[in-house]
C-alpha positions in Angstrom: 0.0 0.0 0.0 1.4 3.4 -0.9 2.6 5.5 2.1 2.5 8.9 0.6 1.1 11.1 -2.2 3.9 10.5 -4.6 3.8 6.8 -4.4 0.0 6.7 -4.9 0.2 8.9 -8.0 3.0 6.8 -9.3 1.0 3.6 -8.6 -2.0 5.0 -10.6 0.2 6.0 -13.5 1.9 2.5 -13.5 -1.4 0.7 -13.5 -2.6 2.6 -16.6 0.8 2.3 -18.3 1.0 -1.4 -17.6 -2.6 -2.4 -18.3 -4.4 0.5 -19.9 -4.0 -0.6 -23.5 -6.1 -3.7 -22.9 -9.5 -3.7 -24.5 -12.3 -2.3 -22.5 -14.8 -5.2 -22.3 -15.7 -5.8 -25.9 -15.9 -2.0 -26.7 -13.9 -0.2 -29.4 -11.7 1.6 -26.9 -8.9 0.6 -24.5 -9.2 0.7 -20.7 -7.1 3.9 -20.7 -9.2 5.6 -23.5 -12.4 4.7 -21.5 -11.0 6.2 -18.3 -9.8 9.4 -20.0 -13.1 9.9 -21.7 -15.1 9.4 -18.5 -12.8 11.9 -16.7 -13.1 14.3 -19.6 -16.9 14.2 -19.5 -16.8 14.8 -15.7 -14.4 17.7 -16.2 -16.6 19.2 -18.9 -19.6 19.0 -16.5 -17.6 21.0 -13.9 -17.7 18.1 -11.4 -15.8 18.3 -8.2 -12.2 17.0 -8.2 -13.3 13.9 -6.2 -15.9 13.0 -8.9 -13.4 13.6 -11.7 -11.0 11.3 -9.9 -13.8 8.8 -9.5 -14.5 9.0 -13.2 -10.8 8.4 -14.0 -10.5 5.5 -11.6 -14.0 3.9 -11.7 -12.8 0.8 -13.7 -9.4 0.4 -12.0 -10.6 -2.9 -10.8 -10.3 -4.2 -14.4 -6.6 -3.3 -14.2 -6.1 -5.2 -10.9 -7.5 -8.6 -11.7 -6.0 -11.5 -13.7 -9.2 -12.5 -15.6 -9.2 -12.6 -19.4 -10.6 -9.7 -21.3 -13.5 -11.8 -22.5 -14.5 -12.9 -18.9 -18.1 -11.6 -19.4 -18.4 -13.6 -22.6 -17.6 -16.6 -20.5 -20.3 -15.8 -18.0 -17.9 -14.4 -15.4 -18.7 -11.2 -13.5 -15.3 -9.8 -12.4 -16.8 -7.7 -9.6 -14.5 -4.9 -10.7 -16.4 -2.2 -8.7 -15.7 -4.0 -5.4 -12.1 -4.7 -6.3 -11.7 -1.0 -7.3 -13.4 0.3 -4.2 -11.2 -1.9 -1.9 -8.1 -0.7 -3.6 -9.1 2.9 -3.6 -10.3 2.9 0.0 -6.6 2.7 1.2 -5.8 5.7 -0.9 -8.8 8.0 -1.3 -11.7 9.2 0.8 -15.4 8.2 0.4 -16.1 11.0 -2.2 -13.9 9.0 -4.6 -14.5 5.5 -3.3 -18.3 5.4 -3.0 -19.3 6.6 -6.5 -16.9 3.9 -7.9 -18.3 1.2 -5.6 -21.8 2.1 -6.7 -21.4 2.7 -10.4 -22.6 -0.8 -11.3 -25.5 -0.5 -9.0 -26.3 2.8 -10.7 -26.6 1.0 -14.0 -29.0 -1.5 -12.5 -30.9 1.5 -10.9 -31.2 3.4 -14.2 -32.5 0.3 -16.0 -35.3 0.1 -13.4 -36.3 3.7 -13.3 -35.8 4.8 -16.9 -37.2 2.3 -19.4 -35.3 4.0 -22.3 -32.0 3.6 -20.5 -31.6 -0.1 -21.3 -31.9 0.7 -25.0 -28.9 3.0 -25.0 -26.6 0.5 -23.4 -24.0 -1.1 -25.7 -24.2 -4.9 -26.2 -21.3 -5.5 -23.8 -23.0 -3.4 -21.1 -26.2 -5.4 -21.6 -24.3 -8.6 -21.2 -22.5 -7.4 -18.0 -25.9 -6.1 -16.7 -27.2 -9.7 -16.7 -24.1 -10.9 -14.9 -24.4 -8.1 -12.3 -28.0 -8.9 -11.3 -30.1 -7.2 -14.0 -32.4 -4.2 -13.3 -33.0 -3.4 -9.6 -36.1 -4.5 -7.8 -38.3 -1.9 -6.2 -36.7 -2.5 -2.8 -33.3 -2.2 -4.2 -34.3 1.1 -5.9 -35.5 2.4 -2.6 -32.3 1.4 -0.8 -30.1 2.9 -3.6 -31.9 6.2 -3.5 -31.3 6.4 0.3 -27.5 6.3 -0.3 -25.9 9.7 0.1 -23.7 9.0 -2.9 -26.7 8.0 -5.2 -26.5 11.1 -7.4 -22.7 11.0 -7.7 -22.9 7.3 -8.8 -25.6 8.1 -11.3 -23.5 11.0 -12.8 -20.5 8.7 -12.9 -22.6 6.0 -14.6 -23.7 8.3 -17.4 -20.1 9.4 -18.1 -19.1 5.7 -18.0 -21.8 4.8 -20.6 -20.7 7.7 -22.9 -17.0 6.9 -22.6 -16.8 4.5 -25.5 -15.9 6.7 -28.5 -13.1 5.4 -30.7 -10.3 7.9 -31.3 -11.9 10.6 -29.1 -9.4 13.4 -28.3 -9.0 13.9 -24.5 -6.5 15.5 -22.2 -3.7 13.1 -21.1 -3.6 10.8 -18.1 -1.1 13.1 -16.5 -3.6 16.0 -16.9 -6.2 14.1 -14.9 -3.8 12.8 -12.3 -3.4 16.4 -11.2 -6.8 16.1 -9.6 -5.8 13.3 -7.4 -3.5 15.0 -4.7 -6.4 17.1 -3.3 -8.6 14.0 -2.8 -6.0 11.6 -1.5 -7.0 10.2 1.9 -3.8 11.5 3.5 -4.4 14.9 2.1 -8.1 15.2 1.6 -9.3 18.8 1.8 -12.6 18.2 0.0 -15.7 16.5 1.4 
């Protein structure tokens, strides 16, 4: 586990440099392109630094596991949101961790409350939705809405869904890493 700001930032950069070129779950973008696009959409929306960081790091769980890229095609849910949240929890505060932890639940939630939402999901997202439990039940919707990070998770989810554009021009990874120091757990000045 990193002990200071510099080692955490280096660790994030290394993860993306090592694994970021792998395909993003059957989509036409890499893991890195997907992360940069999600962070770009968050930045364009004038989101808080913690939510821009969450957008950048929301799928870091895919960079941490050893499963093959086609795991969903094999019927395997990689639980990347839990893996990411557990990894992030030792480095960042809840304003980064919780939207990441809840971004899969937000997809399930949106499928339940917005009938048209399911139609805009890409085929790989529809496949992973089934592995992740499908649309929420009414009780799950009520519970999700009671979470103080519900709105942040839904915003992150929408950026996540949009972040699949081949060859989209975005700022660099290094640009988005500049948001991280202010939201590190050891340094967190933002709530």
